[in-house]
N, C-alpha and C positions, 0 to 999 in steps of 0.2 A: 574468634567467638564474641554476640550478642552482651553487650552487657549490661543491664538495666540500669535507668536511673542517670542521675548527671555526673556525666567522668568532668575531673576539670581535664582542661587542653594544652596545656603550657608547648612556648616554640620548637623545644623540642620537642615535641611528639610530633609535628609537623611529616618528615623524610621518612618517618618509620607508620604510616599511614596513607603513603601516596605513592600507586606505585611507577606515578609517570616522572618526568624529568626532578629535583628540584635541589636545594642549596639553603647551607643554613650555618650563620657564624656564632651564632649563642644574643645576635641580634634584629638579624633579616631574614628570612626565609623566601620560599618561593618554591609554588607547586603548579602542575598544571591537570594533575587529574582527583577529582573528590570524590570520585566516586566509591570508593573504599570505601570512605566515611561512615556507609551507612550500614554497613555490616560490620562495624567494631562497636557501635554503642546507643542509646537508643535518643540521647539526650546528650548537649556538651554546651559547659560557659567557658568559655572561652578568654585567657589572658594576657590577649597581644591583641593590637591592629587588627585589621585583614579588610583587604579592597578586594574583592571577587570580582575576574571582569569574563563578563556569556561574552564567546567568537566566533557559534554557533547553536543552535537547538537554544531550547529555553530549559531553567534550571526552578523551582520556589521551593520557601524553606520557610521557619514559623522562626520566627528574630525575640525573647522574650514574650512568647507567647500572640506575637503581630505574626500571620502572614505576609509572604513579599513576592514575588515573581518576578526575574528577568532573564530577558530573553536580548537575541544577534545583539550587539552594540551598547548591552546599557551594563553599569558597573552598582554596587553593592559595597557599603558601609560596613560592615562586625564592629558594633565599639564593644572598650574591653570594656567584660565581667559579663558582654552579651552572655543570653544558652540556646545553644542554636539546636531546634527540631525538627524534624517532620520534612528529612529534606527528600524532592521524590523529579526526576533528571527524564526529556527526552535522551529517545538513543541516538541521534544524532549533538549531545551536549555536547561542550565544550570548553573550556575553561584557564581560565589563567586567576593563578594564585597568589597576592607579595599581603605576607604578613611582616610587620612589624613589633617587637618590644619597648614598649618604653622603659621597662626598668635599667638602663645600659645606658639613661638620660636621654634628655629629646635635645636632640642638637640641630632638629629642625622646624624650633620655635621660632615665629614671629606670629605678629596680628591678623598677617593676609590668612597666613596658612588656618586657623585656628577660626576665624570670622569663618574661612570656608566649611573649617571640619564640624564647625558646627552647624552648621544649614547644610549638610551632608547626612547628620547626626537626629536633625528631624526630619528629617525626608534622606533617608540612604538609597533612593534609588538612584538611577540618575543615569538620563538618556544620551548618548555620544553619537555625535557625529561619526562617518563611512574613517574618515579623513583623523577625526582627534582618537579612534577608538586604534589608526593603526598605528597610530604612532604612540598608545600607551603599550599594543605589539610590538614595537617597533623595540622601543627598549626594557622588555620582560625579553627577547630573545637577545637582544646585546649585552644582558646579563647573565644570561646563562649563557653564549657562548666566551664571557670571559670567566666566567666558573668553570668553563668546558676546560679553555683553553690555557689556562692560568698566567707561562710561560708567555703571553704574547703580550704586550708590550707594558706598564709597571702593572706592579704588587696586586694580586686575582683582588681583596678587600678592601685597597686601597680605590681602587677603580670599580668595585660593585659599588658601596658607597657613592659615589663618586654619582656614576647613571641614576642610583637610586634619588638619589640627593635633586637631581636635574630634573625625573621623573617626577615628585611630589611638584616640585614647578610647576610644568606643566598642565599638574593634571586638574591644583589645585584651579590654573586658570582657568581650565575648558569648565569645571568646576560654577565660577561664577559666575561667565555668559548664560548657564542651562539656571543661575538661578536667583538672576538679575528680581524674577515679576514676583512679588512676596505671595507663597500660597497662601491657602483656606488656612488658619489656626495657630501660622505665624505668631503673631499678634498675639496669642493669649493665653501664652508662656505663663507658666504659675512662679510664683516670688523665689523661689531659688532656684529656680533653671537659672529667671534670671539674674539672681548677685552669681551661680559660679558664669559663666559668660562672661561677668565683668569682672572677675576673677581671674579669668584664665588668657583674656585679652591681656589685663597688667601684667601678667608675668611673663605674658611675651613679649609685652612695651620695658617689662624693666630687665633685660639681655644680660640678667641672669645676676643682677647687683642686688638689686632687694633683696634679703632672708628672709627675714620677719611676717611671723603669721601677724603678730600681733597690731606690725604695721598698715600690711594688705587690709586684716579687720576693718583698724581703724577706716581707711579709707572705705573700705565699704559700705562704713553702718553701720558695721556687723558684730557679736564679738569671737573672737575668735573659736573659742569652742561649736557656735552653731556656722560656722566658716568649713570647719573640722570635718561636725558631722553632715554637710552639704556636698564638700567633696568627697567624701567615702561612701554619699548612697552615689553621687554623679560616675566613681570612677572604680572606688575599690582603694581611696586611695589618700591620708590623715591632705590637708592643707601643708602642713610642712614635704611632708615628704614626693609634692610635687616639685613644693620649694626649690628644695634638694636632685631633685633631677632636670629642672630647670639647670641648675646653676652649674652641675655635673656636665650639664650638652653641653655648656658652652665651655665650660673647660675646656674638655676633652677637641671638641671642636679649635680653639682656640693650641691647644698643646700639640694636636697634628696638621695644623692647616697656616698656622698663622709664622710670620717669622718673629714675634715679639718675642723675649726674651721671658725667663721664668718670673723676673722680676713689672714687668712689666706690663704681664696677662693678668699678675697679683692685686698688681694697681689699677685695671681694665675694671676689674671684676670687683673690687670696693673696698677686700682685703683689708685688713689693719695693718697687718704686716708681711712677710714673707716667710716667719716662723709657721704662723699661725694658716698659712696656704698649703702651707708642703703637709702639718696635720690632714687641716679638710682634705685635701687631693689624696695619701695615707687612708687614711679613713675612706672615699669610698670609693676611691679607683684600686685599692691595693697597693703604690707605688705612691713613691715619690716623682713628683713633674719632672723634675729629668730623668728620670729612669723608664714610668713612661711613656715619653718619648722618643726617649733612642732603642727602648722596645719593642715598642711597634714602628719604631721607623723616616718617622716623619720629622718633618722642624729640618733646622740646624740649636 
């Protein structure tokens, strides 16, 4: 049934609107058929980050009223809070879609990732070579295989997250190759765009340690209120919310994958004491650091 107007599309909705293969675990979504979307809504706003890889045929759509066309070997970034509409595709179109929710923590946050992300954000269509697209497709197929055969190897969710991490790093490396030459318009960003870029890079470089909006604003020579307004306009989240996502992402990464003790993690992330760290984790992850580590089966 068609719905007129703009629908809010959450990551949890992805498995219900794609008839092809799919996966969803609360943080990551995979889909390989987007043809059903146009039969459901006229336009929708995505509350997650998505990368669409076109493996054959062509597809066009509007993102925030701008027209974008992609064909075989093209990738299209759809940023959070973007409005997507007017999807059209050829009869031989096939796409693979990887969706990532940032609400549970930015576990891949680092300077190189965000610098590349900001480049893609300004020019969301990237044309990959045949070998680069083959690599992206194989990551996708490997993740789907793990989803369909969870008994094989390590825990399905853990393996899928590790595959995704490798995929992100390789995708960013490939993007950097294609973005080396500045494109027309790159040097005429608005001042607010430049401030947001500097904030995101500073956030990435902090490694989850700096958690004060006031400190970031001071570093950028703006007021905390102005920084928050820029972040809300750019990503639909306040500066404080993005800082929390950054910190929580690093906490999860250290709890799940590092051999550090809880006390060592708290110290590394700059928490004054273990009690405050425990309360922070409880507030944002819903359980104590020890329970979170034990519940998810990683670490010692």
